[in-house]
C-alpha positions as CSV (number, residue, x, y, z in Angstrom):
1,M,-251.8,-217.3,6.8
2,T,-254.5,-219.6,8.3
3,I,-253.7,-218.3,11.9
4,A,-254.1,-214.7,10.7
5,F,-257.3,-215.5,8.9
6,L,-258.8,-217.2,12.0
7,S,-257.6,-214.2,14.1
8,A,-259.6,-211.9,11.8
9,L,-262.7,-214.1,12.2
10,K,-262.4,-214.1,16.0
11,D,-261.9,-210.4,16.4
12,P,-265.2,-208.5,16.1
13,G,-263.7,-205.4,14.6
14,L,-261.8,-207.3,11.9
15,R,-264.7,-209.6,11.2
16,V,-267.1,-206.6,10.6
17,S,-264.4,-204.7,8.7
18,A,-264.0,-207.7,6.3
19,T,-267.8,-207.9,5.8
20,A,-268.0,-204.2,5.2
21,M,-265.2,-204.5,2.7
22,L,-267.1,-207.2,0.8
23,F,-270.2,-205.0,0.4
24,F,-268.0,-202.0,-0.5
25,G,-266.7,-204.3,-3.3
26,F,-270.3,-205.3,-4.2
27,A,-271.2,-201.6,-4.8
28,G,-268.2,-201.0,-7.1
29,A,-268.6,-204.3,-8.9
30,A,-272.3,-203.7,-9.6
31,T,-271.8,-200.3,-11.2
32,G,-268.2,-200.1,-12.3
33,P,-268.4,-202.1,-15.5
34,Y,-271.6,-200.3,-16.6
35,Q,-271.1,-196.7,-15.5
36,S,-269.8,-195.6,-18.9
37,I,-272.8,-197.2,-20.6
38,I,-275.1,-195.3,-18.2
39,G,-273.3,-192.0,-18.4
40,I,-272.7,-191.9,-22.1
41,Q,-275.3,-194.1,-23.8
42,E,-278.2,-193.7,-21.5
43,L,-277.8,-190.2,-20.1
44,G,-276.1,-188.6,-23.1
45,L,-272.7,-187.4,-21.8
46,S,-270.0,-186.9,-24.5
47,D,-266.9,-189.0,-24.4
48,T,-264.8,-185.9,-23.5
49,S,-267.2,-184.9,-20.7
50,Y,-267.2,-188.4,-19.3
51,A,-263.4,-188.6,-19.3
52,A,-263.1,-185.2,-17.6
53,L,-265.7,-186.2,-15.0
54,M,-263.8,-189.4,-14.2
55,F,-260.5,-187.6,-13.8
56,A,-262.1,-185.0,-11.5
57,A,-263.7,-187.7,-9.5
58,A,-260.3,-189.4,-9.0
59,V,-258.8,-186.1,-7.7
60,V,-261.7,-185.7,-5.3
61,N,-261.3,-189.3,-4.1
62,V,-257.6,-189.0,-3.3
63,V,-258.1,-185.7,-1.5
64,A,-261.0,-187.1,0.5
65,S,-259.1,-190.3,1.4
66,V,-256.1,-188.3,2.7
67,M,-258.3,-185.7,4.5
68,M,-260.5,-188.4,6.1
69,G,-257.4,-190.3,7.2
70,I,-255.9,-187.3,8.9
71,V,-259.2,-186.5,10.7
72,A,-259.7,-190.1,11.8
73,D,-256.1,-190.2,13.2
74,R,-256.6,-186.9,15.1
75,M,-259.9,-188.2,16.6
76,G,-258.7,-191.7,17.2
77,D,-262.0,-192.9,15.8
78,Y,-262.3,-194.7,12.5
79,R,-265.8,-196.0,13.2
80,S,-267.4,-192.6,12.9
81,S,-265.6,-191.8,9.7
82,I,-266.8,-195.1,8.2
83,I,-270.4,-194.3,9.2
84,Y,-270.4,-190.9,7.6
85,V,-268.6,-192.0,4.4
86,S,-271.0,-194.9,4.0
87,L,-273.9,-192.4,3.9
88,F,-272.2,-190.7,1.0
89,G,-272.4,-194.0,-0.9
90,V,-276.0,-194.5,-0.1
91,S,-277.0,-191.0,-1.2
92,G,-274.7,-191.1,-4.3
93,Y,-276.0,-194.3,-5.7
94,A,-279.6,-193.6,-4.8
95,L,-279.5,-190.2,-6.4
96,V,-278.4,-191.6,-9.8
97,Y,-281.1,-194.3,-9.7
98,L,-284.0,-192.0,-8.5
99,A,-283.2,-188.9,-10.6
100,A,-281.8,-190.7,-13.7
101,N,-280.5,-187.5,-15.3
102,V,-277.1,-185.9,-16.1
103,P,-277.0,-183.4,-13.2
104,A,-277.6,-186.2,-10.7
105,F,-275.0,-188.4,-12.4
106,V,-272.4,-185.6,-12.3
107,I,-273.1,-184.6,-8.7
108,S,-272.9,-188.3,-7.7
109,K,-269.7,-189.1,-9.6
110,L,-268.0,-185.8,-8.8
111,L,-268.7,-185.5,-5.1
112,L,-270.7,-188.2,-3.3
113,L,-269.2,-191.4,-4.7
114,P,-265.5,-190.2,-4.6
115,I,-266.0,-189.5,-0.9
116,F,-267.6,-193.0,-0.5
117,G,-264.5,-194.4,-2.2
118,A,-262.5,-193.2,0.8
119,L,-264.2,-196.1,2.7
120,N,-261.6,-198.5,1.3
121,S,-258.7,-196.6,3.0
122,L,-260.7,-196.1,6.2
123,I,-261.5,-199.8,6.5
124,F,-257.8,-200.7,6.1
125,A,-257.0,-198.0,8.7
126,N,-259.5,-199.5,11.1
127,V,-258.0,-202.9,10.5
128,R,-254.5,-201.6,11.1
129,A,-255.6,-199.9,14.3
130,A,-257.2,-203.1,15.5
131,S,-254.2,-205.3,14.6
132,G,-251.7,-203.8,16.9
133,D,-250.8,-207.1,18.6
134,M,-250.1,-208.9,15.3
135,N,-246.6,-209.5,14.0
136,P,-245.8,-208.1,10.5
137,A,-246.4,-211.4,8.7
138,Q,-249.8,-211.8,10.3
139,L,-250.7,-208.2,9.4
140,V,-249.8,-208.8,5.8
141,A,-251.9,-212.0,5.8
142,V,-254.9,-210.1,7.3
143,N,-254.6,-207.3,4.8
144,S,-254.3,-209.8,2.0
145,T,-257.5,-211.5,3.2
146,M,-259.3,-208.1,3.3
147,R,-258.1,-207.4,-0.3
148,A,-259.3,-210.8,-1.4
149,T,-262.8,-209.9,-0.4
150,I,-262.9,-207.2,-3.0
151,S,-261.7,-209.5,-5.7
152,L,-264.3,-212.0,-4.6
153,S,-267.1,-209.4,-5.2
154,W,-265.7,-208.8,-8.7
155,V,-265.8,-212.5,-9.6
156,A,-269.6,-212.9,-9.4
157,V,-271.3,-209.5,-9.2
158,P,-270.7,-208.0,-12.6
159,G,-271.8,-211.2,-14.3
160,L,-274.9,-211.5,-12.1
161,V,-275.9,-207.8,-12.8
162,G,-275.3,-208.3,-16.5
163,V,-277.5,-211.4,-16.6
164,A,-280.2,-209.8,-14.4
165,L,-280.4,-206.7,-16.6
166,A,-279.9,-208.4,-20.0
167,G,-282.6,-207.1,-22.3
168,A,-283.7,-204.4,-19.7
169,P,-284.3,-200.9,-21.0
170,S,-281.8,-199.4,-18.6
171,M,-278.8,-200.4,-16.5
172,L,-279.8,-198.0,-13.7
173,P,-281.1,-200.7,-11.3
174,A,-277.4,-201.5,-10.8
175,Y,-277.2,-198.3,-8.9
176,L,-280.1,-199.3,-6.6
177,W,-278.2,-202.5,-5.8
178,A,-275.1,-200.5,-5.1
179,A,-277.1,-198.2,-2.8
180,L,-278.3,-201.2,-0.8
181,S,-274.7,-202.5,-0.5
182,A,-273.6,-199.1,0.8
183,L,-276.5,-199.1,3.2
184,I,-275.3,-202.5,4.6
185,C,-271.8,-200.9,5.1
186,F,-273.6,-198.2,7.1
187,I,-275.6,-200.7,9.2
188,L,-272.5,-202.8,9.9
189,A,-270.6,-199.8,11.1
190,V,-273.4,-198.4,13.3
191,W,-274.6,-201.6,15.0
192,F,-271.7,-204.0,14.8
193,L,-268.4,-202.2,14.6
194,P,-266.9,-201.9,18.1
195,R,-266.9,-198.4,19.5
196,P,-263.4,-196.9,19.9
197,Q,-261.8,-196.4,23.3
198,A,-261.6,-193.0,24.9
199,A,-259.8,-190.3,22.8
200,T,-256.0,-190.3,23.1
201,G,-255.6,-186.6,22.8
202,A,-253.9,-186.9,19.4
203,E,-256.1,-184.0,18.2
204,T,-254.0,-181.6,20.3
205,D,-250.7,-183.0,18.9
206,A,-249.1,-180.6,16.4
207,R,-248.0,-183.5,14.3
208,Y,-251.7,-184.4,13.7
209,K,-252.6,-181.0,12.2
210,M,-253.6,-181.0,8.6
211,L,-250.5,-179.2,7.2
212,A,-248.1,-181.2,9.3
213,S,-249.7,-184.4,8.1
214,L,-249.5,-183.4,4.5
215,K,-245.9,-182.6,4.9
216,E,-245.3,-186.2,6.1
217,V,-246.8,-187.5,2.9
218,A,-244.6,-185.2,0.8
219,E,-241.4,-186.2,2.6
220,P,-238.9,-187.8,0.1
221,R,-238.7,-190.9,2.3
222,V,-242.4,-191.4,1.8
223,L,-243.1,-189.9,-1.6
224,L,-240.3,-191.7,-3.5
225,R,-241.5,-195.1,-2.3
226,V,-245.1,-194.2,-3.2
227,I,-243.9,-193.3,-6.7
228,A,-242.1,-196.7,-6.9
229,I,-245.2,-198.5,-6.0
230,A,-247.3,-196.4,-8.4
231,L,-244.9,-197.2,-11.3
232,I,-245.4,-200.9,-10.5
233,F,-249.2,-200.6,-9.9
234,S,-249.6,-198.7,-13.2
235,M,-249.1,-202.0,-15.1
236,L,-252.5,-203.1,-13.8
237,H,-254.2,-200.0,-15.2
238,V,-252.4,-200.3,-18.6
239,N,-253.5,-204.0,-18.7
240,D,-257.1,-203.1,-18.0
241,A,-257.0,-200.7,-21.0
242,V,-255.1,-202.9,-23.6
243,R,-256.2,-206.4,-22.7
244,P,-259.7,-206.2,-24.2
245,L,-258.3,-204.5,-27.3
246,I,-255.6,-207.0,-27.8
247,I,-258.0,-209.9,-27.4
248,S,-260.7,-208.5,-29.7
249,L,-258.6,-206.8,-32.3
250,K,-255.1,-208.4,-32.4
251,A,-256.1,-211.9,-31.3
252,G,-259.5,-212.0,-33.1
253,G,-261.5,-212.9,-29.9
254,S,-265.1,-212.1,-29.1
255,V,-266.7,-210.1,-26.3
256,S,-267.3,-213.4,-24.4
257,D,-263.6,-214.2,-24.6
258,I,-262.9,-210.8,-23.0
259,G,-265.3,-211.5,-20.2
260,L,-264.1,-215.1,-19.6
261,V,-260.4,-214.0,-19.5
262,I,-261.2,-211.3,-17.0
263,G,-263.3,-213.6,-14.9
264,I,-260.7,-216.3,-14.8
265,V,-258.0,-213.9,-13.7
266,A,-260.3,-212.4,-11.0
267,F,-260.9,-215.9,-9.6
268,L,-257.2,-216.8,-9.7
269,E,-256.3,-213.6,-7.9
270,I,-258.4,-214.6,-4.9
271,I,-256.4,-217.9,-4.5
272,F,-253.0,-216.3,-5.2
273,I,-253.6,-213.3,-2.9
274,L,-253.7,-215.8,0.0
275,F,-250.5,-217.4,-1.3
276,W,-248.6,-214.1,-1.5
277,G,-249.7,-213.4,2.1
278,M,-247.9,-216.6,3.2
279,S,-244.9,-216.0,0.9
280,E,-244.0,-212.8,2.8
281,R,-243.0,-214.9,5.7
282,W,-240.1,-216.6,3.9
283,L,-239.3,-214.1,1.2
284,G,-239.8,-210.8,3.0
285,S,-242.2,-208.1,1.9
286,I,-239.8,-206.3,-0.5
287,A,-238.6,-209.5,-2.2
288,A,-242.1,-210.9,-2.5
289,L,-243.4,-207.7,-4.1
290,A,-240.4,-207.4,-6.4
291,T,-240.9,-211.1,-7.5
292,G,-244.6,-210.6,-8.2
293,A,-243.9,-207.4,-10.1
294,V,-241.1,-209.0,-12.3
295,L,-243.6,-211.8,-13.2
296,Y,-246.2,-209.2,-14.1
297,V,-243.6,-207.5,-16.3
298,A,-243.1,-210.8,-18.1
299,Y,-246.8,-211.2,-18.5
300,M,-247.1,-207.7,-20.0
301,V,-244.4,-208.4,-22.5
302,L,-245.9,-211.8,-23.5
303,Q,-249.3,-210.2,-23.8
304,G,-247.8,-207.7,-26.2
305,L,-246.8,-210.6,-28.5
306,V,-250.3,-212.3,-28.4
307,S,-251.7,-213.1,-31.8
308,E,-254.2,-215.9,-31.1
309,T,-257.1,-216.1,-28.7
310,W,-255.8,-219.2,-27.0
311,Q,-252.6,-217.4,-26.1
312,A,-254.6,-214.9,-24.1
313,Y,-256.2,-217.7,-22.2
314,A,-252.8,-219.4,-21.7
315,L,-251.5,-216.2,-20.0
316,T,-254.3,-216.1,-17.4
317,P,-252.4,-218.2,-14.7
318,L,-249.4,-215.9,-14.9
319,S,-251.6,-212.8,-15.0
320,G,-253.6,-213.9,-11.9
321,F,-250.6,-215.1,-10.0
322,A,-248.5,-211.9,-10.5
323,A,-251.4,-209.5,-10.2
324,A,-252.3,-210.9,-6.8
325,A,-249.0,-209.8,-5.5
326,I,-249.3,-206.3,-6.9
327,I,-252.8,-205.7,-5.6
328,S,-252.2,-207.1,-2.1
329,L,-248.6,-206.7,-0.9
330,P,-248.3,-202.9,-1.3
331,I,-251.1,-202.3,1.2
332,T,-249.0,-203.1,4.2
333,Y,-245.9,-201.6,2.7
334,L,-247.6,-198.3,2.2
335,Q,-249.2,-198.4,5.7
336,N,-245.7,-199.0,7.1
337,L,-244.4,-195.8,5.5
338,I,-246.2,-193.9,8.3
339,A,-246.7,-196.8,10.6
340,D,-248.0,-195.0,13.7
341,R,-250.7,-193.2,11.7
342,P,-253.3,-195.8,10.5
343,G,-255.5,-193.3,8.8
344,L,-252.7,-191.3,7.0
345,G,-250.7,-194.4,6.2
346,S,-253.8,-196.1,4.7
347,S,-254.7,-193.1,2.7
348,L,-251.4,-193.7,0.8
349,I,-253.3,-196.6,-0.9
350,A,-255.6,-194.0,-2.6
351,V,-252.6,-191.8,-3.4
352,N,-251.0,-194.8,-5.1
353,V,-254.1,-195.6,-7.1
354,F,-254.4,-192.0,-8.3
355,L,-250.8,-191.7,-9.3
356,S,-250.7,-195.1,-11.0
357,A,-253.9,-194.3,-12.9
358,G,-252.4,-191.0,-14.2
359,L,-249.1,-192.8,-15.2
360,S,-251.1,-195.5,-17.0
361,S,-253.0,-192.9,-19.0
362,L,-249.7,-191.3,-20.1
363,V,-248.3,-194.7,-21.0
364,F,-251.5,-195.6,-23.0
365,A,-251.4,-192.2,-24.9
366,I,-247.7,-192.5,-25.7
367,G,-247.8,-196.2,-26.6
368,T,-250.8,-196.0,-28.9
369,R,-249.4,-192.9,-30.6
370,I,-246.1,-194.5,-31.6
371,G,-247.2,-198.2,-31.8
372,E,-250.1,-200.5,-31.5
373,Y,-251.8,-202.1,-28.4
374,G,-249.2,-204.9,-28.1
375,F,-246.4,-202.3,-28.0
376,T,-248.4,-200.4,-25.4
377,S,-248.5,-203.5,-23.2
378,I,-244.8,-203.9,-23.5
379,L,-244.2,-200.2,-22.7
380,G,-246.4,-200.6,-19.6
381,G,-244.2,-203.5,-18.5
382,S,-241.1,-201.3,-19.0
383,V,-242.6,-198.6,-16.7
384,G,-243.4,-201.3,-14.1
385,F,-239.8,-202.5,-14.3
386,A,-238.6,-199.0,-13.6
387,G,-240.7,-199.1,-10.5
388,I,-239.0,-202.4,-9.4
389,V,-235.6,-200.9,-9.9
390,L,-236.5,-197.8,-7.8
391,L,-238.0,-200.0,-5.1
392,I,-234.8,-202.1,-4.9
393,L,-232.6,-199.0,-4.8
394,L,-234.7,-197.6,-2.0
395,D,-235.3,-200.7,0.1
396,G,-233.2,-203.5,-1.3
397,K,-230.5,-203.1,1.4
398,R,-233.0,-203.0,4.2
399,A,-234.7,-206.1,2.8
400,R,-231.5,-208.0,2.9
401,T,-230.6,-207.0,6.4
402,T,-234.0,-207.8,7.9
403,R,-234.2,-211.4,6.5
């Protein structure tokens, strides 16, 4: 892990990519916790309209991520895609801050910022393309390091923004700070990201055409494995929805307890992401991911039984340890499903997030309809367990033979 991390620091492309990922995380962390407050309370969107807008934005994001990945693969140039996508972030955040009205918010959230969200997949694609000489364990470690930078931004930025804007008449300045973060991503790509080598001619290869690329994503070999990861990943989304409700309603905690628990888990994730990157060397990628997922299932079940605030705090080490595996290890696994296509393979990260978010919404709706929030947490763990079983059925034999 240390060797891979030092390799990332020495390579200019990887070093700039990690810095860009950090500022991409800053932009999301500055606005994500407050976008519903701005959209609903400050600008006047209804709850239904806001929910529909967020769903449509998720669709646009996954489409943009896949399309941009295909185009970048055909051109053999991830730097240009990163530059253009960064500009969507600058314009999207700046539009909301400057216009401060519903049309600007809708245009930004529906079109500009979902395209900016494709930057996540593009940076991982650029890292994959620049890491061709690394062995699989080193690649996992580098990807884990990249993912840890996003968690790092979420440890400090939401709290700093909240403190800075406490008592302010509007939370809109958060969008100005996000625009500046996106601008830094643009500057890093233009002036510091190494230019690609000469085009490889992939744009003339029939396999790199749009329809052929989409067929690769839809192949059962790929799609079933993406579904398995999405089932596992959905536990994170379910937890995001039920954890605040369990702490505040079932355990009798306060808003500060919610913030503290989330902050503690985010901090622990950074540490444990690096651990899981190392564990892949002796466990193997499938075994490491399955182990982390099983532990998260245990956490979801235990959270469903929480009745006191201290119990929520007591579960933070297990939550952070297991979540770190789920948010970091699938990155390389998904990229390897289409290993020779960095852009298309990395776009599966966005596909996974989209599918898992949809699954979690369904779990939340069913769970809260037939039970309470604790039951919903346990149900979410059950869905994740189904993903573990599917993953082992698909790749368990391969994992045993490659160790």
